[in-house]
Each structure stands twice: as structure tokens, then as C-alpha cells.
N, C-alpha and C positions, 0 to 999 in steps of 0.2 A: 846160718841164722842171723849173723850180723848183716848180711846183704838184705835179708827180709825186711828189717826195720829201717835200714838206711834208705832203701828204695821207697818204702812207704812214706817216710817223713819227707823225702824230697818231693814226691808227687803232691802231697797235701800242701806244701808250701808254694808250689808252682801254680796250683789252681785254687769249698767250703762252700690271735689274728682277727683281724677285723676286715670288714668289707671295704674295698676301695671305693670312695664316694663317686669317682668318675667312671667306674666300670659298669658294664651292662649286667643287670640281674639275671642270673642263670637258674633255671628251675632244675632241682635235683631231687632224687629220691634216696632216702636212707633205709638201708636194709640191715638186718642182723643175720649174716650168713658167713660161713656155715656153722653148724653145731657139731662138735666132735665130742664123743662120749669119753669122759675122763674116769668116771666111776658110776655107781648106781644112782648117785644123787648130785652129780656135778657134770657140767658141760663147758666146753670152751666156746666163747662167743666173742665176736668182734664186730663192731658197727662198721658198715661199709657204705660208700657213696657210689651211686650209679651214674656213669657218664655215658650219654647216648652217642651213637656213631656220628661221624661228621668229618669235615676236612679243616685243617688249620695250617697256618704258615709257621713252621718250626724254625727256631734259631733267631739270631739277632745280628744286625749289621753294626750295632753300636756297643756291643759287649766285648767279650774276649775273642781272640782270634779263632779258637776252636768252636765258637758258636756260629760261624759263618760257613757257607752262605745261607740265607733264609731259603727254605724249600717247602713245597707243599707235601703234606702227609695226610693220607686217608686213614681214619680211625674206625675200628669196630667197637661196639658197646662193651663196656667193662665195668667192674666194681673195683674200688680202691679203698683200702683201710682208711678210716677217718683219722687215725693217729698212727705214729710209729708203733711197732710191736713193743709192749712194755716188758719190764723185768718179770712182773707177775705172770704174764702170758707165757713168756719163755720158760719160766720155772715149771709150769704145768706140762709143757712139752717135754722138758728134761725128765721130770718125775715119771711121766707116763711111758716115755720111750726108752729111757736110759741113755739118751744121746750124750756124747762127749764132744765138746767143741774143739776146734783146731787149737785155740789158745790153751786149753787144758791138756791137749796132747803134747804141745810144744813145752808146756810148763812155764811159759811167760808170754807177755804180750806188750804192745806198744803204749807207753804213757809219756806225755810231755811234761818235763819238769820246768816250772815257771822260774825257779831260782837259777838253775844252770842254763836255762833257755835252750834245751836240747831234748831230743827223743832218746829213750832208752827202752830196752826190754826189761820189764819189771817181773821178777819172780812171783808166780801165783796170781798175776793179774788175769782176770777172766770175767765172764758175764756177772758172776756173783759179787766179785770184789774188783771192779774195774780199775782201781788205782793201785792194787797190789794186795797180797794176802794179809798184811797187817793194817790195812786201811778199812774205812767204813764199808759195810755191806750195802749193795745197791737196793734202793727202795722200790717197791712193786709198781708204783705209779709213774716211774721214770722210764724213759726209753732204754731198752736193753742195748748195751754196747759191748765192745770186745767180742763181736761176732763177725766171722769171716763171711765172704760170699757163699762158701760151701755150707756154713751153718744156716744162713738165711734160706738157702734153697731147701735144706733138710726140714726146717721149721715149716716153710710154706707147703711142702708136700704133705707133712703130717696134718696140717690144718685144712687140707683139701683146696689149697690155693697155689699161687705161683708168685714170683717176683714180677713187678711191672717192667715193661720196656721203658726206655728213657723217653720215648715219644709219649707213652701213656702218662708218665710222671709229669712231663711238661704240659701236656694237654689238660691234666687235672689242675696243675698249679695255675694255669691260665683260665680255669673255669670253662672247660670245653673249648679252649682256644680262642675265646671271645674277649678275654681280659688282656689288654696290651700294656698294663702297668709294668714297671721294672720288677717288682716283687709280687708275690701272690696276694699281699695285703694292700698294696699301693705303691707309691713312688719314692717314699722316704722311710729310712730306718727309725727315725725319731721325729715325732710331731708333738709340739708343745710339751716337751719333756717326757713323753710317753714312748716306750719301746713297743714294737709290734712283733718282736721275735727275740730269741735268745742268741745274741750276736756278740762278736768281739767289739769292744769299745776302744777307740784310739787308732793311731796310725801305724803302730808297730808292736812287736811282741813284748816290749817292756811296759806297755801302757797298763795302768791298774784296771782291774776288772770288778764287776759287781754292781755297776750303775743300773743294769737292767734287772737286778735282783738275784743274779746267780753268777758264780765264777765258772762252774762247769755245767753239766746238764741241768735241765729244768723239768718239772713234771709235764707230761704230755698234756696239751690243751691249755696250758697256763695262760697263754697270750690270746686266747679266743679262737674263733674260727674264721675262715675265709668266706666270701659270699656264696661259695658252693659247698660249705660244710666241712672243710678239712682243717686240720691243725698241723702246726710244725712243718709247713711246706716251705722252709727256709730257716736256717739257723738250727740251734739245738744239736742235732746230729745229722751227719751225712746219711743219705739213703742209698743202699745198694739197688741197682737195677739189673735186669737179666742180661743186658747186652755185653758182648765183647766190645771194648772201646775202639773206635776208628774215626777218622775224620769224616765230616759230612760229604756227600757227593758234591764235587766241584771245589772243595777246599784243597788247594795245592801246597799248603804248608808242609815242610819236611816232617815225616813221621815214620818211625820204624814199626811195622805191624807186630803185634805181640798177642798171641792167643790167651795169655795168662791175665791180661788186663780186663777189668770189668768196670762199667760206668758207675759213678757215684754222683748223686745230685743233692742240691739244696744247701751246701755249706754246713757249718756247725758253730758252736760257741767259741771255737778256737781260732786264733789268728791265722790268716791266710794272706799271702802277699798280694793277691788280687783284690783284697778288700771287699767292699760290698758287692762286687760282681759275683762272688761265690754264693751269695744268698739269693741271687736273682732267679726268676722262673726259667730263664734260658741258660744259665750257667751250667757247665759240665766239667767233670774231672774223672779221674780213674784211679784204681788201685789193683793190686794183684789179688787173685781170688782166695788166697789163703791168709791174707792179711787181716789182723784183728787190732783195732785201735779204740781208745777210750772216747773217741768222738764220732764213731761210726755205728749206725744201726740200720734199720730197714722197715719197710711196711710191705704188705702183701696186696696182690691184685687177684682178680678172679674173672673169668669170662662171663659175660651176661648170657643167660640161657634164653 
């Protein structure tokens, strides 16, 4: 169990809305799909954005080493959740299905302590109480955290959806591959004193937080939407993707293949030694499929019919 959190913390430290004025306007459609019956008078709904099929150049030559090389990817049409899955939505899933998360099975989960500046396994930390059993309960309009890749897969199946591939995540962050700005909202984290996402402020882990309004997670959609209708596509919480992590074709950097590693995208509110690159549309990282952390969540995708 010690290896579980040590491995997770190491990975996270190695790698973590408004319209960009210079980006091309992309036409999107907003759908409410699917509907899952919860009871006689309640359904589960989530707003989704439709992205049409196309081709785009994935990756970056100016970002992190793992973002290279740029390569062409062909995409099929798909829907992506407008926001990360919320605590309230996840609660409906748990109440309806009786599902028990990996963190609940382990009895603890990963939380970063700002005072000691270290990760630890905190007893009782789970999706309901992401900081620990004696800490505040998570609010319904915040992104659910302390969910493993396994948990995200289970929720997606219950909702009639799936996790996005990392190509789909980047395609959506770049508004159908047409937006070439560094971040999903533009090229800067801060413009005229305004933050466009819930990100770490400062150069290191000792930097004080709260200038963007939050120390930890923020309500989904708090910072507005991208030009194609999505929220929180950078910062706030890392997003699980469906893929096993591996280098891009043509990337010859040393890497030991590991089938337990899954891709995470978008960065989070927490410090990352790669700084603002973790919030970029092309940034990528990974974690083990059973890992649950207080800065990791997910959103769902669905094939377009």
C-alpha cells in the first residue's frame, strides 16, 4: 500500500473558461444524453458537446518531452461531457448501484499535506470526504475526486458512456483540433489579473494559494466555457482517459512499458514540477489504474450515433 501512494505522488510531480480571442470559432452542438432512470421521478442527465469527425495534428514540439512528436490522428465523431463528473452525479451512481470505490475498499487514499509538503494515505479519504473522514464533505457541484480509473470506468458504464481516449480529450481541448493556443482558453494563465482556470500559483510547492479563488478544487464551470462549450479543460482536476500510457509513435525516449498505467490529462489545482505545461491542451501524464487522489477526477465520452 505504501508503494501505491509513493508511486502516485512521484508521477504527479514529474508531470497536472473563456474563448481564446485568436482562435477560430468552432460550431458545436449541445446535447443532453443519455438519461438513466434513477427512480420513478428522477433521471441522471449530463450535458454533452458533440465533436464532428476530422483530422488533427496531435502533440507538441514545444511542450514536454512526452508530447512529441506531433503526429496526425483521424477522429470519429463523439460526445464529451461539458464538465467533469460532479460529486452529485457520482452520488446518484453510488446510491443506485451500491458501488464501492477502490479508496473505500482500501480504507484510505492519497492527500497532499501543504504543511509537511508530502503525500500520505489518509484514513477514510474517499469521494465523499476527499481530505479524510474528519474533514468537510464534498459539495455536489464540485468535481468528484478520490476516484480511480476503475471507478471512472464503472461510472461510465452505468451512465451508458465510456471514458474518452486521450486523442479525444486533446481534440476537444483544441476545439476539434483547430485551436492552436497553449491552453484550451488561450495562451496565458493570467490576463489583467484574471485567472482562466483553477491552477497552482507560484513557482514551487511552498507558494501560497488562493489568488484564483480556491486552494483546492473549484465548482465545475466556475471559470466559464471554452469557445466550443467545455469547462475545466485544464486545471481543477486531472481527467482520467481510457488509454494505457505509452510514448507516441516516433518518440524514442527511454520508457518501461507498464500495462497498469493509464493516461491523465489537464493538470489540477495542485503543484506540478512541470508548471503550466501540465495545464496545456497537449500535456499528458499517467497514474496507476487503482490510484485515487484528491486532485484527480474524470469526464465521460460517448460515440456519436
